[in-house]
TITILO-193537 format. One record per atom (N, C-alpha, C): x, y, z. Coordinates in steps of 0.2 Angstrom, whole numbers, plus 5000, padded with zeros to 4 digits. Each point is the difference from the previous one (the first is absolute). Last residue first. Layout:
residues N
XYZ
...
//
This chain:
residues 323
520151264994
500049955009
500749995004
499250134976
499850025004
499949965007
500849894980
500450075002
499750045006
498749814992
500949985002
500350085003
497250084995
500549944999
500949995002
497150035008
500750035000
500449954996
497450055011
500449954995
500550064999
498050025013
500849985003
500049954997
498250184994
500049935000
500749955002
499950225003
499249985002
499949934999
502250104991
500049985009
499450015002
499950034979
500549965000
499949975008
499350224992
499649955000
500149934999
501250195003
499749975006
499549964997
501550054985
500449965007
499750005005
499150094981
500249934998
500349985006
499650234999
499449965000
500049924999
502050155000
499649985007
499449975000
501050064980
500549945005
499349995005
499450164988
499749934998
500249965001
500850215004
499449985003
499749954999
501950064992
500049995005
499450005003
500150074977
500449905004
499750005005
499750204991
499349965002
500249925003
501850184999
499650025005
499449935000
501550054982
500249935005
499650035005
499950074977
499349975005
500449975006
501450134980
499449924998
499749985011
500850224983
500049985006
499749944999
501650234989
499249985000
499949955007
502050134990
499650024998
499349974999
502249945006
499650045006
499750064996
501449814993
500250044998
499750075005
499349775001
500650025003
500550084998
497649954995
500250005006
500850025004
499349954978
499850064999
500350015008
500449794993
500350055000
500050074997
498149855006
500649995005
500650044996
498149984988
499950045005
500550015006
500449874979
499950084999
500150035005
499649755003
500550064998
500250065000
497949905000
500349985005
500950035001
498650004979
499850035007
500250025006
500349834986
500550064996
499750075004
499149785003
500850015004
500450054997
497849954991
499750025010
501050035002
499049934976
500750075003
499950015006
497949874991
500949954996
500750055002
497750075004
500349955005
500549994998
499250244994
500249914997
500149985006
499050255000
500649995000
499649904996
497950135006
500950035002
500449964999
497250075001
500449944995
500750055002
497249985007
500850055000
500449954998
497150024998
500649954999
500750035002
497150045005
500750034998
500449965001
497150015005
500749954999
500750054996
497150015015
500650004992
500549985001
498250015015
500149964997
500749994996
499050195013
499549974992
500249954999
500550085021
499450054998
499949934995
502149945006
499549975004
499350035000
502149964983
499750055005
499549975003
502449884991
499249995000
499550055003
502649954988
499750035007
499349994998
502449864994
499449994996
499650055005
502749974994
499550005006
499550024996
502449924992
499150024999
499849995005
502249914997
500150064995
499450024999
501549835021
499350044996
500150044995
501349835014
500350044997
499350024994
499649915022
500650015000
500450034992
497749955001
500050055005
500749995001
498349894986
500949985002
500450075001
497450104999
500549894997
500650014999
498150185013
500749994997
500149964998
498150195005
500049915000
500849984993
498450225019
500549984995
500249914999
497650215006
500749935004
500349984993
498150245010
500449944996
500349955004
499350175011
499650044994
500249934995
500950005022
499450035002
499949994992
501749815002
499650115002
499550015000
501549734996
499450045000
500250085003
501749794988
499850055003
499550035001
501049764993
499450054998
500050055008
501849804987
499950045003
499450074999
501149724993
499550074999
500250045006
501049764987
500250075004
499650074999
499049754998
500050044996
500850055006
499749765008
499650024998
500350084996
500649725009
499950044995
499350044999
501349845018
499550024998
500050054996
501849925013
499549944997
499450015001
501450165010
500550004996
499849934995
498650245010
500149925001
500749964997
498550235011
500750004995
499849935001
498650235006
500149934999
500149984996
499550225014
500449994996
499849894999
499050295007
499949945001
500549954995
499450275014
500049944991
500149935004
499450295007
499949935002
500349964993
499950275012
499949954997
500249975003
499950155014
499449965000
500049964990
501850155011
499350034996
499349965000
502349915012
499550025004
499650074996
500249764990
500750055001
499750055005
499649734994
499650054999
500750075002
499649704990
500350075001
499550065001
500049694998
499750085001
500650085002
500349724988
500250045006
499550064998
500649724993
499650064999
500450055007
500949784985
499950045006
499350054998
502049754995
499350034999
499650065006
502149844999
499750004994
499550034997
502150035018
499650024999
499549974992
501849845016
500150094997
499350004998
500949805007
499850045005
500050084997
500049784990
500650035004
500150045003
498149914990
500349965003
500750025005
498250194993
500249954995
500449945007
498050215007
500649985001
500249944996
498250205001
500249935001
500549985000
499050235010
500349974998
499849924998
498950285004
500249915006
500449994994
499750265012
500349944995
499749915000
500150335008
499949924998
499749964998
500950275006
500049934996
500049945003
500350295003
499249945001
500149974995
501450214996
500149995008
499549925004
500850094971
499549975004
500449985011
500950224982
500149935002
499349945002
499550234987
500349985004
500449935002
498550114984
500250055002
500649985006
499649834980
499650005008
500450085000
500449874978
499550065000
499850025008
502049865000
500050054991
499350065000
500149805013
500450055004
500150044996
499049814992
499650035004
500450065004
501149894987
499450034995
499750035003
501749905008
500250024999
499450044995
499649785010
500050055004
500250074998
500049824987
499550055002
499950025005
501649924991
500050044996
499450015002
501149875015
500150054998
499850054995
499749785006
499150054999
500350045000
501249834990
499550024997
499650075004
502149885009
499850034994
499750004999
499950005020
500650044998
500350004991
498049885010
499950095002
500650024999
499549754997
499750044995
500250095003
502049795003
499250015001
499850074997
502949915005
499350004998
499150025003
502649995002
499750055003
499350014996
501749835001
500150014996
499850095000
499649825015
500950004998
499950084997
498049885001
500250045004
500750015003
498349944978
500649985002
500250045007
498550034981
499649935007
500650015003
500450104978
499450045005
499849995008
502049884987
500150105003
499350015003
500349754996
500350044993
499850075006
499349775009
500850024998
500150064997
498049895002
500250065007
500750015000
498149954983
500549984999
500550055007
497449984988
500449985008
500649984999
499150164983
500049955004
500350005003
498850224993
501149985001
499649915001
498350224990
500049945001
500749985002
499250255006
500549964997
499749935001
498750235007
500149934997
500749994998
499050235010
500550004997
500049924999
498350215007
500149954999
500850004996
498350205016
500649964996
500049944997
498750255008
499949914999
500649984997
499150255014
500549964996
500249924998
498450265008
500049925001
500549964995
499450265004
500049975006
500049944999
500550274992
500449924998
499449965007
499550244988
500249975006
500049924999
499450154980
500050035005
500649935004
499750044975
499949935003
499850025008
500950164988
499449984996
499849955002
501850185006
499649975004
499349954998
502450064993
499450054997
499549995003
501849865004
500050065002
499750054998
499949774991
500050025008
499950075004
500749944977
499350034999
499949995007
502349964998
499850074997
499250014999
500749775008
500150045004
499850084998
500449844984
499150005003
499950065007
502149974986
499550034997
499250035003
501849875007
500250065002
499550034995
500049775002
500050035007
500050085001
500449894977
499550005001
499750035007
502349984992
499750054999
499349985002
501749855013
499750004997
499550074997
501349975019
500250004993
499950014995
499349885023
500250105002
500550034991
499449764998
499350064999
500150045006
501649825001
500050054990
499650055002
501949925017
499049995000
500050034995
502349975012
499849984993
499149994998
501550145021
499849934997
499750014995
502150145010
499149985000
500049944997
502250195009
499749955000
499150004997
502150164999
499649984998
499549954998
502550135013
499649964997
499450024998
501650075018
499750044996
499849994994
500849885021
500850004994
499450044993
498850005021
500750005003
500349984995
498049974995
499750055003
500750035003
499849784993
500050054993
499850095002
500149855018
500749974997
499950034992
498150025013
500650015004
500549994998
498349884988
499950075002
500350055002
500249775005
500349994988
499650105003
499349925018
500949995003
500450014992
497550005003
500250065004
500749985001
499249804990
499950094995
500350065001
499749805015
500549974996
500250094996
498149985014
500950005002
500549984996
497649964993
500450065002
500650045003
499749764987
499650025004
500050075001
501049874981
499249955003
499950045008
501050134977
500449955005
499449965002
499650114980
500850035003
500149965005
498249884984
499850055007
500950015001
499950034978
499449995006
500149935001
502150124988
499449975001
499750005005
501850214997
500149935000
499149975002
501850194993
499649995002
499749894999
502050245005
499849895000
499250034999
502850165002
499250004999
499749924999
502550005012
499450014992
499550025001
501850005018
500050064998
499749994992
500549825018
500550044992
499950045000
498449925014
500850055002
500549994996
497849924991
500250085004
500450015004
500049784991
500150064996
499850085004
500249815013
500650004997
500050054993
497849935013
500550055004
500850044996
498349864991
500050075000
500350035005
500149794996
500250024993
499950095002
499149845015
500750015000
500550014998
497549994999
500350075004
500949985001
498649874985
499950074998
500650025006
499249774997
500650045000
499950065000
498049885003
500450015004
500950015000
498450024982
499850045004
500650005006
500749894976
499649995007
499750055004
501350124978
500049935003
499849985004
500850214987
499049954996
500149935005
501150285000
500049945004
499549944997
501650214991
499149994999
500249935005
501550245000
500249914997
499149985004
501850254990
499349975003
499949915002
502150124992
499450045002
499549985004
502649934993
499349975002
499550035003
502850024996
499550024993
499249985001
501649945017
499950075000
499750024994
499649745014
500550034993
500050085000
499449845018
500750045002
500250034990
497749875004
500150045004
500650065002
499849814987
499750034996
500150095006
500949775005
500450064997
499750054998
499249815012
500250075002
500450064997
499249764992
499550075002
500450045001
501749874986
499650015006
499450045000
501149984982
500249945002
499549975005
499150204985
500449965004
500249955000
499750134976
499549945005
500650005006
499850214978
500349965006
499249955004
499450104979
500950004998
500449975006
497349954987
500550045007
500649985002
498249934981
500450044998
500650065008
498249804998
499750105000
500750044996
499849755005
499650014995
499850084997
502049915014
500049984993
499250044995
500150005025
500750054995
499850004993
498949845013
499650074999
500350054998
501349805004
499349984995
499750074999
501449995016
500450004997
499750004995
499149985019
500150065001
500350004991
499549785009
499450064997
500350074998
501649855011
499849994991
499650044997
500750025025
500350044992
499749984995
498649995022
500349964995
500350044994
499050135017
500449975004
500349924996
499850264989
499549945002
500449955005
500550254984
500149975007
499549955002
500750204979
499349945002
500649975007
500250254984
500349945002
499449965004
499650184986
500750005002
500249945002
497850054984
500150005004
500950005002
498950134981
500149935002
500350005005
498450144983
500750025006
500049924999
498250124987
500849994996
500549995006
497750015003
500150074999
500649985000
499149825003
499450024992
500150065002
501649875012
500049994993
499450044997
499749975025
500650044996
500350014994
498249865008
499850054998
500650055000
500549805000
499550014992
500150075001
500849925019
500349994997
499850024990
498749945020
500450095001
500450014995
498649805000
499750064999
500550054999
501049815010
499949974990
499750094999
500149975022
500750015000
499950014990
498249895011
500150095003
500650034997
499749734999
499550044995
499950105001
502649905008
499049974999
499950054996
502149995013
499950024992
499549964996
501350165022
499549955000
500049984993
501050215008
500049935003
499549985002
501150204981
499249955003
500449935005
500950294993
500149934998
499349945004
500650244986
499649995004
500149934999
500950254997
500249964999
499749945002
499150254988
500249975008
500149935000
500250234988
499849954995
500449955007
498850255002
500749975001
499649914997
498450234995
500449955005
500549964996
//
């Protein structure tokens, strides 16, 4: 496979993980762009990156860049996606990929027009354990899907200026952590949910601090999702079938699933991949997709974004960019 040249737009936690993932296979990021040039310089020095751009827009004009990883705040994604895709760059964009469905549809049109791959950096779609479990499900050993129960709770201090609660930075539980839970739901459901109801508790800034979501699709498969930014919960997913149920812990980067069979209560543990290599799996799948040899599940990303957009409409919750 071709040795693709990666650029990072942003140099925070995820960009560091990206650089480390590439280094684990003997590769170095080609270039770095950031709103604060000094941070980009420090990042480049840390990882031995040869090129630092004076202006962010320079990364889009660089003919030597093949793939751009965007890891800036949610509300900046669409402006960078427009420029990157129009410049013919393949893009792996941190979740949530956009603020809403209209923005994502626009980005997808641009990707199609310029014949490039657009994908959301949703780790669970690329963790080997999910593929291994899917092989088990395909045998019919667990029967038909009935219910999914999802938890994701983080405890963030009540600092209303940080990104988690800041409306001007597209804060809130749904786009930050709900996207993981809903992506998990979409992975297992036969089709996208077409019935969604929810409740919300708002933070003082007006973003969603806590939410409960119920979903059902045309196959009558159902799911419940509980989210919080101010109450710690396990990152736990339970998927119940006719003949057994599956438990995942730390599901965004899970490496193990436990199956309990209904008939006799026996358990089976499946293991696949490593949590530590989550970004590496994502990078490898992205490169396969660019080479025309794989998929990044943009169809699932689109379904999840539609769900989140509809939920926020139910709540009457918007961001400044949407007004």
